[in-house]
C-alpha positions as CSV (number, residue, x, y, z in Angstrom):
1,M,0.2,16.8,-13.6
2,Q,2.1,13.5,-13.2
3,S,0.9,13.5,-9.7
4,L,-2.9,14.0,-10.8
5,G,-2.5,11.7,-14.0
6,G,-1.9,8.9,-11.3
7,A,1.1,8.9,-9.7
8,G,-0.6,9.9,-6.8
9,S,-3.1,7.3,-6.9
10,G,-4.2,4.4,-4.8
11,D,-6.5,1.3,-5.2
12,E,-7.1,0.3,-1.9
13,T,-10.8,1.1,-1.4
14,G,-11.6,0.3,-5.0
15,P,-11.1,2.5,-8.3
16,W,-8.0,4.4,-8.7
17,E,-8.4,7.3,-6.9
18,V,-6.2,10.6,-6.5
19,K,-6.7,11.9,-2.7
20,T,-4.8,14.6,-1.4
21,A,-2.8,12.5,1.2
22,R,-1.4,10.2,-1.5
23,L,-0.8,13.1,-4.0
24,H,1.2,15.1,-1.0
25,Q,3.4,11.5,-0.9
26,A,3.7,11.2,-4.9
27,L,5.0,15.0,-5.1
28,D,7.9,14.3,-3.1
29,F,9.2,12.1,-6.4
30,P,8.8,14.6,-8.8
31,M,10.3,17.3,-6.8
32,R,13.5,15.2,-5.8
33,E,14.0,14.5,-9.5
34,A,13.8,18.4,-10.7
35,S,16.2,19.1,-7.8
36,Q,18.3,16.6,-9.6
37,V,18.0,17.7,-12.9
38,L,18.6,21.2,-12.0
39,K,21.5,20.3,-9.8
40,M,19.9,22.5,-6.9
41,P,21.9,21.9,-3.7
42,Q,19.0,20.9,-1.8
43,A,16.1,18.6,-2.4
44,Q,12.9,20.8,-2.6
45,I,10.0,19.8,0.3
46,P,6.4,19.8,-0.8
47,S,4.5,21.5,2.1
48,S,1.1,21.5,3.3
49,D,-1.0,22.7,6.2
50,S,-3.6,20.3,5.8
51,F,-3.9,16.1,4.9
52,A,-7.7,16.4,4.7
53,E,-8.6,13.2,2.9
54,L,-10.4,14.5,-0.4
55,T,-10.8,12.5,-3.7
56,L,-9.4,14.9,-6.2
57,N,-9.3,12.4,-9.5
58,T,-10.6,8.9,-10.2
59,L,-8.9,7.0,-12.7
60,D,-9.4,3.8,-14.7
61,T,-5.3,2.7,-15.5
62,P,-3.3,5.2,-13.6
63,K,0.4,6.0,-15.2
64,V,2.8,5.7,-12.7
65,P,6.5,7.8,-13.0
66,V,9.4,5.2,-13.6
67,V,13.2,6.0,-13.6
68,V,15.5,3.2,-15.2
69,R,19.0,3.6,-13.8
70,V,21.9,0.8,-14.2
71,Q,24.1,0.6,-11.7
72,P,27.4,0.6,-11.7
73,A,27.0,4.3,-12.9
74,E,29.9,4.3,-15.3
75,A,27.8,1.1,-17.1
76,H,24.4,3.1,-17.9
77,A,26.1,5.6,-20.3
78,L,27.1,2.7,-22.5
79,A,23.4,0.8,-22.2
80,A,20.5,1.0,-24.4
81,L,17.6,0.2,-21.8
82,R,14.0,-1.6,-22.9
83,C,11.2,-1.7,-20.8
84,E,8.3,-4.5,-22.7
85,G,4.9,-5.0,-20.9
86,P,1.6,-6.1,-22.8
87,V,0.8,-2.8,-23.9
88,K,4.0,-1.0,-24.3
89,K,7.3,-1.5,-25.3
90,E,9.7,0.8,-25.4
91,T,13.6,1.4,-25.9
92,R,16.1,4.1,-25.5
93,R,19.4,4.5,-27.0
94,P,22.8,4.8,-24.4
95,S,22.7,8.2,-22.6
96,R,24.8,9.3,-19.0
97,E,21.1,10.4,-18.0
98,P,18.7,8.1,-15.9
99,W,15.6,7.1,-18.2
100,R,12.4,8.6,-17.4
101,L,9.2,7.2,-18.4
102,S,5.5,6.9,-17.5
103,V,3.7,3.3,-17.7
104,A,0.4,2.6,-16.9
105,T,-0.1,0.0,-14.2
106,G,0.5,-3.8,-15.6
107,E,3.2,-6.1,-15.5
108,Y,7.2,-4.9,-17.4
109,S,10.2,-5.9,-17.8
110,F,13.3,-3.8,-17.5
111,F,17.0,-4.4,-19.8
112,A,20.1,-3.1,-20.5
113,D,22.2,-4.0,-23.7
114,F,25.2,-3.2,-24.6
115,K,26.9,-3.5,-27.8
116,T,30.0,-5.7,-26.3
117,K,30.1,-8.4,-23.7
118,R,32.0,-6.4,-21.1
119,Y,28.9,-6.4,-19.0
120,R,26.4,-8.9,-17.8
121,V,22.9,-7.7,-17.2
122,N,20.7,-8.7,-13.8
123,P,17.0,-7.8,-16.0
124,V,14.1,-6.9,-13.6
125,I,11.1,-9.3,-14.9
126,D,7.8,-9.5,-14.5
127,E,7.5,-6.2,-12.3
128,I,4.7,-4.3,-11.7
129,P,5.1,-0.5,-11.0
130,R,2.7,0.7,-8.6
131,P,2.1,4.7,-7.8
132,P,3.9,6.8,-6.2
133,Y,7.0,5.9,-8.6
134,W,8.9,2.9,-9.6
135,G,12.7,2.9,-9.7
136,K,14.8,-0.2,-9.0
137,P,18.1,-0.2,-10.4
138,L,19.1,-2.8,-13.2
139,K,22.4,-4.0,-11.7
140,V,25.2,-5.4,-13.8
141,Q,28.3,-7.1,-13.4
142,P,31.4,-6.8,-16.0
């Protein structure tokens, strides 16, 4: 559903359209994520016998799957995470799991906040997440 709602879309020829070839590309991300969440020994591989270019959906504003991780991993569990954009401001309390959210295409900044001054973060500022997904790490320094 994520792929039909925006992750499988592109605007190369005008409006945001979900087409079969892009849908195939977009399915790779949620399948890899599901493999990690379910702790499966190997990633699932989407398969298709046909790559006919058909439009399956047209969108005004696609939703882009986003995964926010803090590196190094030991800092991730201590980080409160923030996403700020023109129409969306969202936060998440510290957790060991990556932060998975969905944002409309547009400009966003991603931050990691810590209760102590143990880590300094290099935020990702004014990034434009585009389909099929966005997932740059937030790098922190001790």
